[in-house]
Structures are given as C-alpha cells and as structure tokens.
C-alpha positions in Angstrom: 114.1 102.5 140.1 117.3 104.4 139.5 118.4 105.9 142.8 120.4 108.6 140.9 117.1 110.3 139.8 115.9 113.0 142.2 112.7 111.8 144.1 110.8 114.9 143.0 111.2 113.7 139.4 109.3 110.5 140.2 106.6 112.4 142.0 106.2 114.8 139.0 106.0 111.8 136.7 103.2 110.2 138.8 101.3 113.5 138.9 101.4 114.1 135.1 100.7 110.4 134.4 97.7 110.5 136.8 96.3 113.5 135.0 96.6 111.7 131.7 94.7 108.7 133.2 92.0 110.9 134.5 91.6 112.6 131.1 91.4 109.2 129.3 88.8 107.8 131.8 86.8 111.1 131.5 86.7 110.5 127.8 85.3 107.0 128.3 88.5 105.1 127.4 89.0 101.7 128.9 92.1 99.5 129.5 94.5 102.2 130.7 97.3 100.5 132.7 99.6 102.6 134.9 103.0 101.9 136.4 103.2 98.3 135.4 104.4 97.7 131.9 107.8 99.3 131.6 110.9 98.9 133.8 112.2 102.2 135.2 115.9 101.6 134.8 117.7 102.1 131.6 118.5 104.5 128.8 115.3 104.4 126.9 114.1 107.6 125.3 111.5 108.2 128.0 114.1 108.1 130.7 116.7 110.4 129.4 114.7 113.4 130.2 115.1 112.7 133.9 118.8 113.3 133.6 118.0 116.8 132.4 115.5 117.7 135.1 112.4 117.3 132.9 109.6 114.7 133.0 109.5 112.3 130.1 106.6 109.9 129.6 106.5 106.9 127.2 103.0 106.2 126.0 101.6 103.6 123.6 98.2 103.0 122.1 96.6 99.7 120.9 95.9 101.1 117.5 96.6 104.1 115.4 94.7 106.5 113.1 95.9 104.5 110.0 95.1 101.1 111.4 92.3 98.9 110.3 89.6 98.0 112.8 90.3 94.7 114.7 88.2 92.5 117.0 89.9 91.8 120.3 88.5 88.9 122.3 88.5 89.1 126.1 90.3 85.7 126.3 93.2 87.2 124.3 93.5 90.1 126.7 93.5 87.7 129.7 96.3 85.7 128.2 98.3 88.9 127.7 98.5 89.8 131.5 102.1 90.5 132.4 103.3 88.5 135.4 106.4 90.0 137.0 105.6 93.4 135.7 102.9 94.4 138.1 99.9 93.0 136.2 99.6 89.4 137.4 96.0 88.9 136.2 93.6 90.6 133.8 91.1 92.4 136.0 90.4 95.3 138.3 93.4 96.4 140.4 94.9 99.7 141.5 96.9 100.1 138.3 94.1 98.9 136.1 90.8 100.3 137.4 88.7 99.8 134.2 89.8 96.8 132.2 89.1 96.8 128.5 86.3 94.2 127.9 87.3 93.2 124.3 85.5 94.8 121.4 86.1 95.9 117.9 88.7 98.7 118.0 89.7 101.2 115.5 90.2 104.9 114.9 87.5 106.0 117.4 89.1 104.0 120.2 92.3 106.0 120.3 91.3 109.5 119.1 91.6 111.8 122.1 92.9 115.3 122.8 94.4 115.8 126.3 94.4 119.5 127.3 
C-alpha cells in the first residue's frame, strides 16, 4: 500500500467496495472476490483518483453483454487461484465468501444495477 495516500481514502474504498459486494450478493451473484486480485501500488487508472482525494474503484466482470455464453468447469476455476495475491486456494475465505461453482455463464450472470 502506498503510504502517501491518506488512511481515510483506504477506509472509504473499503466502505464503498463492501457496499458493492453486499449488492452483488443480494442479487444472487457468486464468485465475488475482494481485496485480493490487484496490487495497490502504482499509477493504474483506479489509483490516480486517490491523489485527487476521491475514491476510484477498478472493477471487472467475467463476461459482458455482448459475450457468448460459456461453460466454466469448477476445475478450471480451482486452477485459477492466485497464490501470492491473497487467494491461495479456490474456496470459502474472508475475501471470497461465496465461491462460484462453475456453470454456464452469459448475459444474465453479469446484468446488475447497483443503486
């Protein structure tokens, strides 16, 4: 973590991210990982906001509205765990409370409006 960023910025980021996770889980989405996939030191687009006293959040989705449906096997997800980035194994943990079980994904898997 960059020590030049005010501690309140990190707390605000956690607060907003936590709200997004709660909304995703409330909508029945699985496989949301928090605080484990991206390093928090650098000049990536999501980080530059912190130098301007605003919260910037980088988000990604496994598919998009224009993507074709795809079948994801659980074994492929297990192989994709990220050692060294906070996700040492594919399974329940504090940053991954509802692992995605591997099913056909497509448009309906990612359509969500967060209010």
